[in-house]
C-alpha positions as CSV (number, residue, x, y, z in Angstrom):
1,X,-100.6,-55.7,-16.4
2,X,-101.6,-53.5,-13.5
3,X,-99.0,-51.4,-11.6
4,X,-99.3,-53.1,-8.2
5,X,-95.6,-53.9,-8.3
6,X,-94.5,-50.3,-8.4
7,X,-94.9,-49.6,-4.6
8,X,-96.4,-46.2,-5.5
9,X,-97.0,-43.7,-2.7
10,X,-93.6,-44.5,-1.1
11,X,-90.4,-42.5,-1.5
12,X,-88.1,-45.4,-0.8
13,X,-88.8,-48.7,-2.6
14,X,-87.0,-52.0,-2.8
15,X,-86.8,-54.8,-5.3
16,X,-84.7,-57.7,-6.5
17,X,-82.7,-58.3,-9.7
18,X,-82.8,-57.1,-13.3
19,X,-86.6,-57.7,-13.7
20,X,-87.3,-55.7,-10.5
21,X,-85.1,-52.9,-11.7
22,X,-86.8,-52.8,-15.1
23,X,-90.2,-52.6,-13.5
24,X,-89.3,-49.9,-11.0
25,X,-86.9,-47.8,-13.1
26,X,-89.6,-45.9,-15.2
27,X,-91.4,-44.9,-12.0
28,X,-88.6,-43.6,-9.8
29,X,-86.3,-40.6,-10.0
30,X,-83.2,-42.5,-8.9
31,X,-82.2,-46.2,-9.0
32,X,-79.5,-47.5,-6.6
33,X,-77.9,-50.8,-7.7
34,X,-76.5,-53.0,-5.0
35,X,-74.2,-55.9,-5.9
36,X,-71.9,-56.4,-2.9
37,X,-70.1,-59.4,-4.3
38,X,-68.8,-57.9,-6.3
39,X,-69.9,-55.4,-9.0
40,X,-70.8,-52.3,-7.0
41,X,-68.0,-52.9,-4.5
42,X,-65.6,-53.1,-7.4
43,X,-67.0,-49.8,-8.8
44,X,-66.3,-48.0,-5.6
45,X,-62.7,-49.3,-5.5
46,X,-62.1,-48.3,-9.1
47,X,-63.7,-44.9,-8.8
48,X,-61.7,-44.2,-5.7
49,X,-58.6,-44.3,-7.9
50,X,-60.1,-42.0,-10.5
51,X,-61.3,-44.6,-13.0
52,X,-64.5,-44.2,-15.0
53,X,-66.3,-47.5,-15.0
54,X,-68.5,-48.6,-17.9
55,X,-71.0,-51.3,-17.0
56,X,-71.6,-54.1,-19.6
57,X,-73.9,-57.0,-19.3
58,X,-71.9,-59.7,-21.1
59,X,-68.4,-61.1,-20.8
60,X,-68.0,-62.2,-24.5
61,X,-66.5,-60.9,-27.7
62,X,-69.0,-58.0,-27.7
63,X,-67.4,-56.7,-24.5
64,X,-64.1,-56.4,-26.1
65,X,-65.6,-54.5,-29.0
66,X,-67.5,-52.3,-26.5
67,X,-64.2,-51.6,-24.7
68,X,-62.4,-50.7,-27.9
69,X,-65.2,-48.4,-28.9
70,X,-64.9,-46.5,-25.6
71,X,-61.1,-46.5,-25.5
72,X,-61.2,-48.4,-22.3
73,X,-59.5,-51.4,-20.7
74,X,-61.6,-54.5,-20.3
75,X,-61.8,-56.3,-17.0
76,X,-61.3,-60.1,-17.3
77,X,-62.5,-63.0,-15.2
78,X,-61.1,-63.3,-11.7
79,X,-58.7,-66.2,-12.7
80,X,-57.7,-64.7,-16.0
81,X,-55.8,-61.6,-14.9
82,X,-52.3,-61.2,-16.3
83,X,-49.6,-58.4,-16.0
84,X,-51.0,-57.0,-19.2
85,X,-54.6,-57.3,-18.1
86,X,-54.7,-57.0,-14.3
87,X,-58.2,-55.7,-14.0
88,X,-61.1,-57.9,-13.0
89,X,-64.4,-58.0,-11.1
90,X,-62.3,-58.8,-8.0
91,X,-62.1,-55.7,-5.7
92,X,-58.7,-57.0,-4.4
93,X,-57.3,-57.3,-7.9
94,X,-58.5,-53.7,-8.7
95,X,-56.7,-52.4,-5.6
96,X,-53.5,-54.1,-6.7
97,X,-53.8,-53.1,-10.4
98,X,-52.5,-49.8,-11.7
99,X,-55.1,-47.1,-12.1
100,X,-56.6,-46.8,-15.6
101,X,-58.7,-43.9,-16.8
102,X,-61.5,-46.0,-18.3
103,X,-62.6,-49.5,-17.5
104,X,-65.3,-51.8,-18.9
105,X,-66.6,-54.0,-16.0
106,X,-68.8,-56.8,-17.3
107,X,-71.1,-58.5,-14.8
108,X,-74.4,-60.5,-15.4
109,X,-75.9,-59.1,-12.3
110,X,-75.1,-55.5,-11.1
111,X,-73.6,-54.4,-14.3
112,X,-76.4,-55.7,-16.4
113,X,-78.9,-53.9,-14.2
114,X,-77.0,-50.6,-14.4
115,X,-76.5,-50.9,-18.1
116,X,-80.2,-51.4,-18.8
117,X,-81.8,-49.4,-15.9
118,X,-82.9,-46.4,-17.9
119,X,-83.7,-44.4,-14.8
120,X,-82.9,-40.6,-14.7
121,X,-80.2,-41.2,-12.1
122,X,-78.3,-44.5,-11.4
123,X,-76.0,-44.9,-8.4
124,X,-73.7,-47.8,-7.4
125,X,-74.2,-48.6,-3.7
126,X,-72.7,-51.2,-1.4
127,X,-71.7,-51.7,2.2
128,X,-68.5,-49.7,1.7
129,X,-70.4,-46.5,0.8
130,X,-73.9,-47.1,2.3
131,X,-73.9,-44.0,4.5
132,X,-72.4,-41.8,1.8
133,X,-75.0,-42.9,-0.8
134,X,-77.9,-42.3,1.6
135,X,-76.7,-38.9,2.6
136,X,-76.2,-37.9,-1.1
137,X,-79.7,-39.2,-2.0
138,X,-81.2,-37.1,0.8
139,X,-79.2,-34.0,-0.1
140,X,-80.6,-34.3,-3.7
141,X,-84.2,-34.6,-2.4
142,X,-84.6,-38.2,-3.3
143,X,-86.5,-40.6,-1.0
144,X,-89.8,-38.8,-0.9
145,X,-93.0,-39.7,-2.8
146,X,-92.4,-36.8,-5.2
147,X,-88.8,-38.0,-6.0
148,X,-88.8,-41.7,-5.2
149,X,-85.7,-43.9,-5.1
150,X,-85.7,-47.6,-6.0
151,X,-83.0,-49.6,-4.2
152,X,-82.3,-52.8,-6.2
153,X,-80.5,-55.8,-4.6
154,X,-78.9,-57.5,-7.6
155,X,-78.8,-61.1,-6.3
156,X,-77.0,-64.0,-7.9
157,X,-78.0,-66.6,-10.5
158,X,-78.8,-70.3,-10.1
159,X,-77.4,-72.6,-12.8
160,X,-80.7,-72.4,-14.7
161,X,-80.5,-68.6,-14.8
162,X,-83.1,-67.9,-12.3
163,X,-82.6,-65.3,-9.5
164,X,-81.0,-66.4,-6.3
165,X,-81.6,-63.7,-3.6
166,X,-78.2,-63.0,-2.0
167,X,-77.8,-62.2,1.7
168,X,-75.0,-59.7,1.1
169,X,-77.2,-57.7,-1.3
170,X,-80.0,-57.6,1.2
171,X,-77.6,-56.2,3.8
172,X,-76.2,-53.7,1.4
173,X,-79.6,-52.4,0.4
174,X,-80.7,-52.5,4.0
175,X,-77.8,-50.4,5.1
176,X,-78.5,-47.7,2.6
177,X,-82.2,-47.7,3.4
178,X,-81.5,-47.7,7.1
179,X,-79.4,-44.5,6.8
180,X,-81.9,-42.9,4.3
181,X,-84.8,-43.6,6.6
182,X,-83.2,-41.4,9.2
183,X,-83.8,-38.5,6.7
184,X,-87.0,-39.7,5.0
185,X,-89.0,-41.1,8.0
186,X,-92.3,-42.6,7.1
187,X,-91.7,-42.9,3.3
188,X,-90.5,-46.5,3.2
189,X,-92.5,-49.2,1.4
190,X,-93.1,-52.4,3.3
191,X,-90.5,-54.1,1.1
192,X,-87.9,-51.3,1.9
193,X,-88.7,-51.5,5.6
194,X,-88.1,-55.3,5.5
195,X,-84.7,-54.8,3.9
196,X,-83.8,-52.2,6.6
197,X,-84.8,-54.7,9.3
198,X,-82.6,-57.3,7.9
199,X,-79.6,-55.0,8.3
200,X,-80.6,-53.7,11.7
201,X,-81.2,-57.3,12.9
202,X,-77.7,-58.5,12.2
203,X,-75.1,-58.2,15.0
204,X,-72.1,-58.7,12.7
205,X,-72.7,-58.1,9.0
206,X,-69.1,-58.9,8.0
207,X,-69.2,-62.3,9.7
208,X,-72.7,-63.1,8.3
209,X,-71.6,-62.2,4.7
210,X,-68.4,-64.3,5.1
211,X,-70.4,-67.3,6.2
212,X,-73.1,-66.8,3.6
213,X,-73.4,-68.9,0.4
214,X,-71.8,-66.2,-1.7
215,X,-69.0,-65.6,0.9
216,X,-68.2,-69.2,1.2
217,X,-68.1,-69.6,-2.6
218,X,-65.6,-66.9,-3.1
219,X,-63.4,-68.0,-0.1
220,X,-63.3,-71.6,-1.4
221,X,-62.3,-70.3,-4.8
222,X,-59.4,-68.4,-3.2
223,X,-61.0,-64.9,-3.1
224,X,-61.6,-64.4,0.6
225,X,-60.0,-60.9,0.2
226,X,-62.8,-59.8,-2.0
227,X,-65.3,-60.7,0.8
228,X,-63.2,-58.7,3.3
229,X,-63.1,-55.6,1.1
230,X,-66.8,-55.9,0.4
231,X,-67.7,-55.8,4.1
232,X,-65.7,-52.7,4.9
233,X,-68.7,-50.9,6.2
234,X,-68.8,-47.2,5.5
235,X,-65.1,-46.9,4.6
236,X,-65.5,-44.6,1.6
237,X,-67.4,-41.4,0.8
238,X,-67.3,-42.2,-3.0
239,X,-70.8,-42.1,-4.6
240,X,-70.5,-43.4,-8.1
241,X,-73.1,-42.0,-10.4
242,X,-73.8,-43.3,-14.0
243,X,-73.0,-40.3,-16.3
244,X,-72.7,-40.6,-20.0
245,X,-72.6,-44.4,-19.7
246,X,-69.9,-44.6,-17.0
247,X,-69.8,-44.5,-13.3
248,X,-67.8,-41.6,-11.9
249,X,-67.6,-39.9,-8.5
250,X,-70.3,-37.3,-7.9
């Protein structure tokens, strides 16, 4: 296979999903994973409270073993929280739960990408920390052709397992790219420039996400608070970086 998909020559690149991440990761210096509803948003909430977050791709018996091996609590499904296990992928639940030093956060989208990325540096980005992430990337010299960054919108899954591009992740990626482009002008791939335009072209990102397919799904399931937290644009300076297998603040 040729390397046409790598967007070479550009300092800021953009792709979708686990496959896009796997393709770009070996060719970039830094990978930014964006899963607004809800993995990377949940990572920012947890890291704000001092928690180290271990990404894990599967929510099955192996996740429990992984958590035990890392002396960490295991986040459960949104509807399976209990007083003994109050941590889940829900940002609202994580805000209510007591802080824990170490947490395994399974997710088939953002967490799976982060766990398998293999890039030199992996960052968790979302709408809540878009400006902070962009500023940190620029401060480290990322975003130029010599040190390219790949911004990955995680997307969701259709019932058959195929990728469903998710509006909220396009906005999250676009917000980071928009801020980064102010510091790395001229280094955006066409794909990255299109993601930036999607963010700039939206008058009210929070309203758009709430009315999107993903936003409606969560609201109808009783988790509208998760959507509200996920659209708190630039409310945190936390930049979670994957270090020794866990996200922690820079």
